[in-house]
C-alpha positions as CSV (number, residue, x, y, z in Angstrom):
1,M,-0.1,0.1,0.0
2,A,1.6,3.6,-1.0
3,S,2.0,5.9,1.6
4,S,0.2,9.1,1.8
5,F,3.7,10.8,1.1
6,E,3.8,8.5,-2.1
7,Q,0.0,9.7,-3.0
8,G,0.5,13.1,-2.4
9,G,3.8,13.0,-4.5
10,A,2.2,11.4,-7.1
11,Q,-0.9,13.9,-7.0
12,L,2.1,16.8,-7.5
13,A,3.7,15.3,-10.0
14,D,0.3,15.5,-11.7
15,I,-0.4,19.1,-11.1
16,A,3.0,19.5,-12.0
17,A,2.7,18.4,-15.5
18,Q,-0.8,20.0,-16.0
19,Q,1.2,23.4,-15.1
20,N,4.1,22.3,-17.9
21,S,0.9,21.8,-20.3
22,L,-0.2,25.4,-19.2
23,A,3.1,26.9,-19.5
24,A,3.5,25.3,-23.4
25,A,0.0,26.6,-24.3
26,V,1.2,30.5,-22.9
27,A,4.7,29.7,-24.5
28,A,3.0,28.8,-27.8
29,G,0.5,31.8,-27.6
30,E,-2.7,29.5,-27.3
31,L,-3.4,30.5,-23.7
32,W,-3.5,34.1,-22.0
33,M,-5.0,36.0,-19.2
34,E,-6.2,39.8,-18.1
35,A,-2.7,40.9,-17.2
36,G,-4.7,41.9,-13.7
37,I,-6.4,38.4,-13.3
38,A,-3.1,36.8,-14.1
39,E,-1.0,39.2,-11.8
40,R,-3.8,38.3,-9.1
41,A,-3.3,34.6,-9.6
42,A,0.1,34.7,-9.7
43,A,0.6,36.7,-6.1
44,R,-1.7,34.3,-4.9
45,C,1.0,31.3,-5.5
46,D,3.7,33.4,-4.0
47,Q,1.4,33.7,-1.1
48,A,1.5,30.0,-1.1
49,V,5.0,29.7,-1.5
50,R,5.4,31.4,2.0
51,E,3.0,30.0,3.8
52,L,4.7,26.6,2.9
53,D,7.8,28.2,4.4
54,D,6.2,28.8,7.5
55,S,5.0,25.3,7.3
56,I,8.6,23.7,6.5
57,R,10.0,25.8,9.2
58,D,7.5,24.4,11.8
59,A,8.5,21.0,10.8
60,R,12.0,21.0,10.8
61,Q,11.1,19.3,14.8
62,L,9.9,16.1,12.6
63,T,13.1,15.4,11.5
64,R,14.6,15.0,14.7
65,L,15.2,11.6,15.5
66,R,12.9,10.8,19.3
67,M,13.3,7.6,21.7
68,F,10.8,5.3,21.8
69,G,13.0,3.1,23.8
70,D,16.1,1.9,24.0
71,N,15.6,-1.0,22.1
72,E,15.6,-2.4,18.5
73,D,11.6,-1.8,18.0
74,G,12.0,2.0,19.2
75,R,15.4,2.9,17.3
76,V,13.4,1.8,14.1
77,A,10.1,3.8,14.9
78,A,12.3,6.5,15.9
79,A,13.9,6.4,12.4
80,R,10.8,5.9,10.5
81,F,9.1,8.7,12.4
82,A,12.1,11.2,11.5
83,Q,12.0,9.8,7.8
84,A,8.2,10.6,7.8
85,G,9.5,14.3,8.9
86,V,11.8,14.5,5.9
87,N,9.2,13.2,3.3
88,Y,7.0,16.0,4.4
89,I,9.4,18.6,3.6
90,D,10.8,17.2,0.7
91,T,6.9,17.2,-0.9
92,M,5.9,20.5,0.4
93,R,9.3,21.9,-1.3
94,K,8.4,19.8,-4.4
95,A,5.2,22.1,-4.1
96,Q,6.4,25.3,-3.8
97,Q,8.0,24.6,-7.1
98,V,4.9,23.9,-8.5
99,F,3.3,27.0,-7.4
100,R,6.5,29.1,-8.2
101,N,6.2,27.8,-11.8
102,M,2.5,28.3,-11.7
103,A,3.1,32.0,-10.7
104,A,5.8,32.5,-13.6
105,T,3.0,30.6,-16.4
106,Y,0.3,33.3,-14.8
107,R,2.5,36.1,-15.3
108,A,3.6,34.9,-18.9
109,A,-0.1,34.5,-19.5
110,G,-0.6,38.0,-18.6
111,H,2.1,39.5,-20.1
112,T,1.3,38.0,-23.5
113,V,-1.9,39.8,-23.5
114,T,-0.4,43.0,-22.7
115,E,1.9,42.6,-25.4
116,T,-0.7,41.5,-28.2
117,E,-2.6,44.9,-27.2
118,A,0.3,46.8,-27.3
119,A,1.4,45.4,-30.6
120,N,-2.5,46.3,-32.0
121,E,-2.8,49.3,-30.6
122,H,0.8,50.3,-32.6
123,L,-0.8,48.7,-35.7
124,F,-4.1,50.4,-35.5
125,R,-2.2,53.7,-34.8
126,D,-0.2,53.1,-37.5
127,R,-3.1,52.3,-39.9
128,A,-5.1,55.4,-38.9
129,L,-2.0,57.5,-39.9
């Protein structure tokens, strides 16, 4: 049976793949957003990264070995709990990267609209002259 961290990691990989598809669509000019909406979405992603920083900072204590008895079972349990803490932090770091990538994608989508509007305005102005 897969651990919840493995399941979370698989879901995160799916989200990252979707984000990569969106980024490719933005790069190809197939997806764009109004600049203000794009910036608000990107800012929310930035906020999520900061919130995860706080969560990770608080979770560092989970990576310490704690004694569950001075015997083999206690040492194994301590190692498993510490590893779970490490796995949690690793997953949260990966989530932060997905949010950073999403923010960049949103900003690129908004930038595409801004550039297109500027080019259209320039084109129309030149034709009017």
